[in-house]
N, C-alpha and C positions, 0 to 999 in steps of 0.2 A: 905807230899801231898798224897803218895802211900797208906800211911796208913788209911788215913781218907777216900780215895776211896775206899778201901778194906772194911773198917767197913760199908761204905754206901752200897755197894753192898752187903754184908753180910746180913744186916739189911734189906734189900729189899727182899733177896732171903728168909729169915725167914718169912717175912709178907707174902710173896706168898704161902709158905709152910701153914702158919698159917690159910690163906683163904681156901687153898684146904682141910686142915684138919676140919675146920668148915662145909664146903660143904660135906664132908664125914660122919661127924656126923648127920647133917640135913638129908641126904639122908637116913642113916640107921635109923633115928628116924621116918622119913616118912614112910619107908616101915614096921617098927614095929606097928605103928598106923593102918597102913593099914591092917596088918596080925590080929591085935586084933579087928579091925571093923568086919572083914570077919568073924573071930571065932565067935565073939557075934552074929553076924547075922545068922551063921549056927547054933549055939547052941538055938537061938531063934526058928528058923524053925523046929528043931527036938523037940522042947518044945511044938510048935503049933501042930505039927503033932502027937505027943505023948498024948496031951490032947484031941485031936478031936475023 
């Protein structure tokens, strides 16, 4: 019984960790996308100013 309980809690903890890990990945991907968007916007601005 104790073994089953231990396994259950361990799997729950692993699941929790998994969810946090996925959230962290999602956050980093979003920040990376934001950075790329800002960078492309800035380069577009520089290009527009340079060609004017």
